[in-house]
C-alpha positions as CSV (number, residue, x, y, z in Angstrom):
1,M,-37.1,-18.0,22.5
2,K,-33.8,-19.0,21.8
3,T,-31.8,-17.0,19.0
4,K,-30.7,-19.5,16.4
5,A,-28.7,-16.8,14.3
6,I,-27.7,-13.3,14.6
7,T,-25.7,-10.9,12.0
8,R,-22.3,-9.6,13.2
9,K,-23.8,-5.9,13.1
10,A,-26.8,-6.7,15.3
11,L,-24.6,-8.6,17.7
12,Y,-22.1,-5.7,17.8
13,D,-25.1,-3.1,18.5
14,L,-26.3,-5.5,21.4
15,I,-22.7,-5.9,23.0
16,W,-22.3,-2.0,23.2
17,E,-25.7,-1.3,24.3
18,K,-25.5,-3.6,27.4
19,N,-23.0,-5.6,29.0
20,L,-21.9,-9.2,28.0
21,R,-23.9,-11.2,30.7
22,N,-27.1,-9.3,29.7
23,V,-26.5,-10.1,25.8
24,A,-25.9,-13.7,26.6
25,Q,-29.0,-14.0,28.7
26,Q,-30.9,-12.3,26.0
27,I,-29.7,-14.7,23.2
28,N,-29.6,-17.5,25.5
29,V,-25.8,-18.3,25.2
30,K,-23.3,-18.8,27.9
31,S,-21.2,-15.6,28.6
32,Q,-18.1,-17.4,27.9
33,N,-19.3,-18.7,24.6
34,L,-20.4,-15.3,23.7
35,K,-16.8,-14.1,24.2
36,K,-15.4,-16.8,22.1
37,I,-17.7,-15.9,19.2
38,C,-16.7,-12.3,19.5
39,V,-13.1,-13.1,19.2
40,E,-13.7,-15.8,16.4
41,E,-15.8,-13.1,14.6
42,D,-13.5,-10.3,15.1
43,I,-16.2,-8.2,16.9
44,P,-14.7,-5.6,19.3
45,T,-16.1,-5.8,23.0
46,P,-16.0,-3.0,25.7
47,H,-12.7,-2.7,27.5
48,A,-12.3,-2.7,31.1
49,G,-13.9,0.5,32.7
50,Y,-16.0,1.3,29.6
51,W,-19.6,1.0,31.6
52,I,-18.1,3.0,34.5
53,K,-17.1,5.7,32.1
54,I,-20.5,5.7,30.5
55,K,-22.1,5.5,33.7
56,H,-20.8,8.9,34.8
57,G,-21.0,10.5,31.5
58,K,-17.4,10.5,30.5
59,P,-16.2,9.7,27.1
60,A,-15.3,6.3,26.3
61,F,-13.5,4.8,23.4
62,K,-15.8,2.6,21.0
63,P,-13.9,0.9,18.1
64,E,-16.0,0.6,15.0
65,L,-17.0,-2.7,13.5
66,S,-15.1,-3.7,10.2
67,G,-15.6,-6.5,7.7
68,D,-18.9,-8.1,6.4
69,L,-21.4,-6.5,8.7
70,E,-24.4,-8.6,7.5
71,R,-22.6,-12.2,7.8
72,E,-24.7,-14.3,10.1
73,I,-23.6,-16.1,13.0
74,V,-25.2,-19.4,13.8
75,L,-25.6,-19.6,17.6
76,E,-26.8,-23.2,18.0
77,G,-24.4,-26.2,18.7
78,I,-21.5,-23.8,19.7
79,A,-21.0,-24.7,23.2
80,I,-18.9,-27.6,24.2
81,K,-20.4,-30.4,26.3
82,E,-19.5,-29.5,29.8
83,S,-20.9,-32.8,31.7
84,K,-18.0,-34.8,30.5
85,F,-15.4,-32.4,31.9
86,I,-17.2,-31.3,35.2
87,S,-18.9,-34.7,36.3
88,E,-18.3,-35.3,40.1
89,S,-16.4,-38.6,39.3
90,F,-13.2,-38.9,41.4
91,S,-11.4,-41.6,39.3
92,L,-8.4,-40.6,36.9
93,T,-9.7,-41.8,33.5
94,K,-6.9,-41.4,30.8
95,P,-5.0,-38.5,32.8
96,H,-3.5,-35.8,31.0
97,Q,0.4,-36.1,30.8
98,L,0.9,-33.2,33.1
99,I,-1.3,-35.0,35.8
100,K,0.7,-38.1,35.2
101,E,4.1,-36.0,35.9
102,A,2.3,-34.2,38.9
103,R,1.1,-37.5,40.4
104,E,4.7,-38.9,40.3
105,G,6.1,-35.7,41.8
106,L,3.6,-35.7,44.7
107,K,4.3,-39.4,45.3
108,Q,8.0,-38.6,45.7
109,A,7.7,-35.3,47.5
110,K,8.5,-35.4,51.2
111,P,6.2,-33.8,53.6
112,M,7.1,-30.2,54.7
113,F,6.3,-27.7,57.1
114,L,4.9,-25.0,54.8
115,Y,4.0,-21.8,57.0
116,N,4.0,-24.0,59.9
117,S,1.3,-26.5,58.1
118,P,2.3,-30.0,58.9
119,Q,2.3,-32.7,56.3
120,M,1.8,-30.8,53.2
121,V,3.5,-31.9,49.9
122,T,4.1,-29.9,46.6
123,T,5.1,-30.7,43.3
124,G,8.4,-30.4,42.0
125,R,10.1,-28.3,39.4
126,N,8.6,-28.2,35.7
127,Q,5.3,-29.6,37.2
128,I,1.9,-27.9,37.7
129,D,1.8,-26.1,40.8
130,I,-0.1,-28.2,43.6
131,T,0.3,-28.2,47.4
132,V,-2.0,-30.3,49.4
133,S,-2.0,-32.6,52.4
134,P,-1.5,-36.4,51.2
135,N,-5.1,-37.5,51.7
136,L,-6.1,-34.6,49.2
137,I,-3.5,-35.7,46.4
138,K,-6.2,-37.9,44.3
139,K,-9.0,-35.3,44.8
140,S,-6.4,-32.4,43.5
141,L,-5.2,-34.4,40.6
142,V,-9.0,-35.2,39.4
143,F,-9.7,-31.4,39.6
144,M,-6.8,-30.5,37.7
145,D,-7.2,-33.1,35.1
146,K,-10.8,-32.2,34.5
147,L,-9.7,-28.4,34.3
148,I,-6.9,-28.9,31.9
149,K,-9.2,-31.0,29.5
150,Y,-11.9,-28.4,29.7
151,L,-9.2,-25.7,29.1
152,E,-7.7,-27.4,26.1
153,A,-11.4,-28.5,24.8
154,K,-11.8,-24.4,24.3
155,N,-8.6,-24.0,22.5
156,H,-6.5,-22.7,25.4
157,T,-3.3,-23.8,26.6
158,I,-1.6,-24.8,29.9
159,G,2.2,-25.5,30.9
160,Y,4.7,-24.6,33.6
161,K,7.1,-21.9,34.4
162,K,10.8,-22.5,34.1
163,H,11.1,-23.5,37.6
164,Y,7.9,-23.6,39.7
165,G,4.3,-22.4,38.8
166,T,1.6,-23.0,36.4
167,I,0.8,-20.9,33.5
168,M,-2.4,-20.8,31.6
169,G,-2.5,-19.3,28.0
170,V,-6.0,-17.9,27.6
171,R,-6.4,-15.9,24.1
172,N,-2.8,-15.0,24.1
173,I,-2.6,-13.8,27.6
174,E,-0.9,-15.8,30.3
175,F,-2.1,-16.3,33.9
176,E,-0.1,-17.9,36.8
177,V,-2.4,-20.2,38.7
178,S,-1.9,-22.7,41.5
179,L,-4.1,-25.4,43.4
180,R,-3.7,-25.2,47.2
181,E,-5.5,-26.8,50.4
182,K,-6.9,-24.2,52.5
183,S,-5.5,-23.8,56.1
184,K,-6.7,-22.3,59.2
185,R,-4.5,-20.8,62.1
186,S,-4.7,-22.9,65.2
187,K,-3.1,-21.9,68.6
188,E,-0.8,-25.0,69.9
189,T,-1.9,-25.9,73.6
190,D,1.2,-27.9,74.1
191,S,3.8,-25.1,73.8
192,V,5.2,-23.0,76.5
193,Y,5.0,-19.9,74.5
194,E,1.9,-18.7,72.5
195,S,2.3,-20.0,69.1
196,Y,0.2,-20.8,66.1
197,K,0.3,-23.5,63.5
198,M,-1.6,-23.8,60.1
199,V,-3.9,-26.8,60.0
200,P,-5.1,-28.3,56.7
201,T,-9.0,-28.1,56.3
202,G,-9.6,-30.4,53.6
203,T,-10.9,-27.8,51.1
204,L,-9.2,-27.0,47.9
205,I,-8.6,-23.5,46.6
206,F,-7.8,-22.6,42.8
207,K,-6.5,-19.3,42.5
208,T,-4.6,-16.9,40.2
209,R,-1.5,-15.0,41.2
210,G,-0.7,-11.6,40.6
211,Y,-3.2,-9.5,38.8
212,P,-6.0,-10.1,38.6
213,Y,-6.1,-12.1,41.9
214,R,-9.1,-14.4,42.4
215,E,-9.9,-17.6,44.4
216,W,-12.4,-20.4,43.9
217,V,-13.6,-22.8,46.6
218,S,-16.5,-25.2,46.8
219,T,-19.8,-23.8,48.3
220,K,-22.9,-25.5,49.5
221,N,-24.4,-25.0,46.2
222,K,-21.5,-25.6,43.8
223,T,-18.4,-27.8,44.0
224,L,-15.0,-26.7,42.9
225,V,-15.4,-29.1,39.9
226,Q,-18.7,-27.4,39.0
227,K,-17.1,-24.1,38.9
228,I,-14.6,-25.0,36.1
229,P,-16.7,-23.3,33.5
230,D,-16.9,-20.1,35.7
231,I,-13.0,-20.2,36.2
232,I,-12.2,-20.5,32.5
233,G,-15.0,-17.9,31.7
234,Y,-13.6,-15.5,34.0
235,L,-9.9,-15.9,32.7
236,E,-11.5,-15.4,29.2
237,E,-13.1,-12.2,30.3
238,K,-10.0,-10.9,31.7
239,A,-8.0,-11.8,28.7
240,D,-10.6,-10.1,26.6
241,E,-10.1,-7.0,28.6
242,R,-6.3,-7.1,28.6
243,N,-6.3,-7.6,24.8
244,Q,-8.7,-4.8,24.4
245,L,-6.3,-2.7,26.4
246,K,-3.5,-3.5,24.4
247,I,-5.5,-2.6,21.3
248,I,-6.3,0.7,22.9
249,H,-2.8,1.3,24.0
250,K,-1.5,0.4,20.4
251,E,-4.1,2.7,19.0
252,N,-2.9,5.5,21.5
253,M,0.7,4.9,20.8
254,K,-0.1,5.0,17.1
255,R,-2.0,8.4,17.6
256,Q,0.7,9.9,19.8
257,E,3.2,8.9,17.0
258,Q,0.9,10.7,14.3
259,E,0.6,13.7,16.7
260,R,4.4,13.9,17.0
261,L,5.0,13.5,13.4
262,E,2.3,16.3,12.6
263,K,3.9,18.5,15.3
264,E,7.4,17.9,13.9
265,R,6.1,18.4,10.2
266,Q,4.6,21.9,11.5
267,Q,7.6,22.8,13.1
268,N,9.8,21.9,10.0
269,L,7.1,24.1,8.0
270,I,7.7,27.0,10.4
271,I,11.3,26.6,10.0
272,A,11.3,26.5,6.5
273,E,9.1,29.3,6.1
274,K,11.2,31.7,8.3
275,E,14.3,30.4,6.4
276,K,12.6,31.3,3.1
277,F,11.4,34.8,4.3
278,N,14.8,35.5,5.8
279,N,16.5,34.8,2.6
280,F,14.0,36.9,0.6
281,Y,14.2,39.8,3.2
282,E,18.0,39.4,3.1
283,N,18.0,39.4,-0.7
284,S,15.9,42.7,-0.7
285,L,18.6,44.4,1.6
286,R,21.2,43.3,-0.8
287,Y,19.5,44.6,-3.5
288,D,18.9,48.1,-1.9
289,K,22.5,48.1,-1.0
290,A,23.6,47.2,-4.6
291,Q,21.2,50.0,-5.9
292,Q,22.7,52.3,-3.3
293,L,26.1,51.5,-4.5
294,R,25.3,52.1,-8.2
295,K,23.5,55.5,-7.3
296,Y,26.6,56.7,-5.4
297,I,28.9,55.6,-8.2
298,T,26.9,57.5,-10.8
299,V,26.8,60.7,-8.6
300,I,30.6,60.5,-8.4
301,E,31.0,59.8,-12.1
302,Q,28.8,62.7,-13.1
303,Q,30.9,65.0,-10.8
304,N,34.1,64.0,-12.3
305,K,32.9,63.9,-15.9
306,D,33.9,67.4,-16.8
307,S,37.2,67.3,-15.1
308,G,38.5,64.1,-17.0
309,M,38.7,60.9,-15.1
310,K,42.1,59.6,-14.2
311,D,43.1,56.0,-14.5
312,N,43.1,55.4,-10.9
313,F,39.6,56.7,-10.6
314,A,38.3,54.7,-13.5
315,D,39.8,51.5,-11.8
316,L,38.1,52.3,-8.7
317,V,34.8,52.9,-10.3
318,Y,35.1,49.6,-12.2
319,W,35.9,47.9,-9.2
320,A,33.0,49.3,-7.3
321,K,30.5,48.3,-10.1
322,K,31.8,44.8,-9.9
323,K,31.3,44.8,-6.1
324,A,27.8,46.1,-6.7
325,D,27.1,43.2,-9.0
326,W,28.6,40.9,-6.4
327,V,26.1,42.2,-3.7
328,D,23.0,42.4,-6.2
329,P,21.2,38.9,-5.6
330,L,19.8,39.1,-9.2
331,I,23.1,39.1,-10.7
332,E,25.1,37.0,-8.1
333,H,28.6,37.8,-9.6
334,D,31.3,35.8,-8.2
335,D,34.2,37.9,-7.0
336,P,37.6,36.5,-7.8
337,I,38.9,37.2,-4.4
338,L,36.0,36.7,-1.9
339,G,33.9,34.3,-4.2
340,N,30.2,34.1,-3.9
341,Y,28.6,36.5,-1.8
342,S,26.2,34.1,-0.2
343,D,29.0,32.0,1.1
344,Y,30.9,34.7,2.3
345,L,27.8,36.9,3.9
346,P,27.5,35.1,7.2
347,C,30.6,36.0,8.7
348,W,31.0,39.7,7.9
349,L,27.8,41.0,6.6
350,Q,27.1,43.8,9.1
351,Q,30.4,44.8,9.5
352,Y,31.2,45.1,5.8
353,F,28.2,47.1,5.0
354,K,28.7,49.6,8.0
355,G,32.1,50.6,6.4
356,F,31.8,49.8,2.8
357,V,30.0,52.9,1.7
358,H,31.9,55.1,4.1
359,N,35.2,53.9,2.6
360,I,34.3,54.1,-0.9
361,S,32.9,57.8,-0.1
362,I,36.2,58.8,1.2
363,Q,38.3,57.5,-1.8
364,F,36.1,59.1,-4.3
365,F,36.2,62.5,-2.3
366,K,40.1,62.2,-2.2
367,I,40.3,61.6,-6.0
368,G,37.7,64.3,-6.7
369,L,40.1,66.7,-5.0
370,G,43.0,65.8,-6.8
371,N,41.3,66.3,-10.1
372,R,40.5,69.7,-9.3
């Protein structure tokens, strides 16, 4: 029984439960039409290699379905009428503008020896890519005309490269394609040396260039014209895979950036925490040193209390107390000569504290001896 309508959630569950072909058969919709529905309804489909990972028990990315999950998708009447595009008629009826340009190009083209294949003609610059022998020109133009019209009926695009080559745009993915006449190698009998030439066979080959590479030819059960829906369906499938890979790549890049920012945030937290602790610890050392100085000053004052303090000793005590206040982080007294202790600390802290108490002790000792 043919499924007339299905919710987005139900279709999403089916697609991620079994592959697109099986789902298409189950709901009685052509696989290329099912792919089109998924794109239009923003339903994510399994990316390339998803089912292989599942088969081997490996984790595979599965994006969540967003939007209205219960919205119904009407499946009847979504397919375009293929019969008017893939009929076996070999007449050019209202040919596409690109076909008109290609026809003129092939008329003006001079036969050439392409890979030792005699009498082959090819389209020129800024024309769709066709290379055939003269007796296959009309057949090749009819095929390309039907292919282009079917392609555009499915809202895809076609054009040519800057110089040579044909570009098909399927769901924002570009595929370079060409139409060639199949040739076979034949040994030349009238040559003194052993040599071969390529002989046209009268069979057209439509193929993609680069990745993914694929060829289509006529078979006993299906002509090349009848394979037009298969060709477009294949390109749609590969376009969906590449678009899905783009989404995955974008999500991976986003995740990596988030991980980088989180790592950077954690590192900054560690640096800030270390700096905060070091400052606190340094202040505790400064406080201990300030208290040590004050205790020492108190002892010296007590020892010299009965003998009477001289002016130079009183000045030294006053100076020492100011230096203790300068060192003390709770007071932060600015020294008129050295300025703020924190600004001056990095350059001389260790050297200063190694000799400061010792020098003060010597001066107090000398003054104490002089008062006796």
